[in-house]
N, C-alpha and C positions, 0 to 999 in steps of 0.2 A: 504494500500500500504506500502510495506517495502522499506526503503531506505538503501542501503548498501554503506559502505565506500569503495571506489575503488582506487587502485593504478594504475595511468596512465602508468607509466614507471617502470618496474621492476628495483630493485636496481642494478642488474648485468649490466644494460645498462648505468647506470650513471657513468660519469667520474668525479673524484674529482677535476679536473682542468677545466672542461668544463663549460662554462656559457650558452651554447646553448643546447637545447634539442637534444639528439642523434637521428639520423635517423634510425628507426627500419628496420630490414630486413623484407621481406614478412612473414617469419615464425614467427618472433617476433611480428609483427603487428597482425597476426592471433591470437596469444596467448593473446595479449592485448585486442583484440576485443572480445574474448570469456569472458574475465573478466568484460567487460563493459555491462553486461546484468543487467540492472536495470530498473524496470518498469517505474519509474518517468522519467528517462532519455529517454528511448525508446518512451514513450508517448509524451514527449515534442518534440522530433525530428519528430515524426509522425505528430504532430499538426502543427509544423512550415512548414513542406513539404505540408500538405494539404491546409493550409491557403495561403501560397505563390503561389501555383500552381492553386488555386481555383479548386482542384480536378483533374487537368489534369495530369494523370499518366505518360504521355510521356515526360513531362517537356521541351517542345520545345519552349514555348512562352518566348519571351524576354520582360523584364519589360520596362515600359515607361521611366525609368531613366537609362536604359542600363543594368539592372540586367539579370543574366543568370542562367540557371539550375533549378533544383527542389527546391532549397532553395533561389533562386533569389539573388545571390551574385552580388554585384558590383565588377568589376574586381580588383579594388584596395583592397577591403576587402578580397577577395579570396587570393590574393598574401600575404597580411599581416598575415592572419590566417594560411596559408600554411607554411610560415616561422616560425611562432610561434609554431605550433604543429609538423611539420615534419622537421624543420631545413633547409628547402629549399622550393622553389616554385615548386610544382608538377604540371604536366600537368593536365588540367581540364578534368575530367571524372565524370560520375554519381557515380561511386564507391568511388573515392577519395573525392568527394563532401560530400557523406553520412558519410564517416569516419571523415572528418574534422568537420562537424556539430556536430557529436556525441562527439568528443573530446572537442569542444568549449562548448557545453551544460554541459558536465561533469565539466569542469572548472568553469562555472558559478554557477552550483548547489553545487558542492563539495567544491571548494576553496572559492568562494565569498559568499556562503550560500544563493544564491538567490532562491526564490520560482518560480514555473513555470510562474506565471503571470509577475514577474519581468524579467524573461528570455525572455518572449514574447515582453515585452516593450523594452528591450535591443536589441533584434533582429531587431525590427522595427525602432527604433530611435537612437540606439547607446549609450543610457544611460538608467538607470533604476530608476531614482529618481521621475520623474513625466511625465505624458503623455502630448502630445501637438497636435495641429491641425494647418494646414496651407497649403502653397504651396511651394514645394522645388525649387531649382535653375533650374530644368528642366521643371518648370511650371506644375508639377504633384501634385495634391492635396494629402494630407496625414492626417490621423487621428489616432494617436497611441492609443488613448483611445478605439476607435472602434476595432482596430486590437487586442488589449488585450482582450476585451469582446468577440469577435468572437473566438479567440484562446482558451479562457477558456471554452467557451461553447462546442467546439469540444473536448478539452482535457478531460472534465468531462464525455463525452459520450463514451470514450474509455474504 
């Protein structure tokens, strides 16, 4: 597998005085998306979607803790990541969700230098140092070690 260095936002979009990511136009976003073709990133995104939906391609099931969509975002996480990557909270759609996950995975792999297993741990638990097991505040059991193991098994099959 080759890993390519990717530029998320072309320099012509950056403002010297802006501290917030610029909001790309649809045409600019399409250009950025074309540049984001990376096998590791794509397979990481595919794996997260597969594991989170348990293979349900319609992505209609709501998580037991209130998660939504193909990638099972908590509404607060979706808002925070949307602001981070788009500079604003975008309306929830499967297309926007896919773009947002891809941008976040690229950030984790390219900027933070995380390996896919660490990305899966981060996606499941919000941190990438160590896995954990227990019951969350919604009384839903979790096991991030199992999540990573299942994710890596699927990832390696791609």
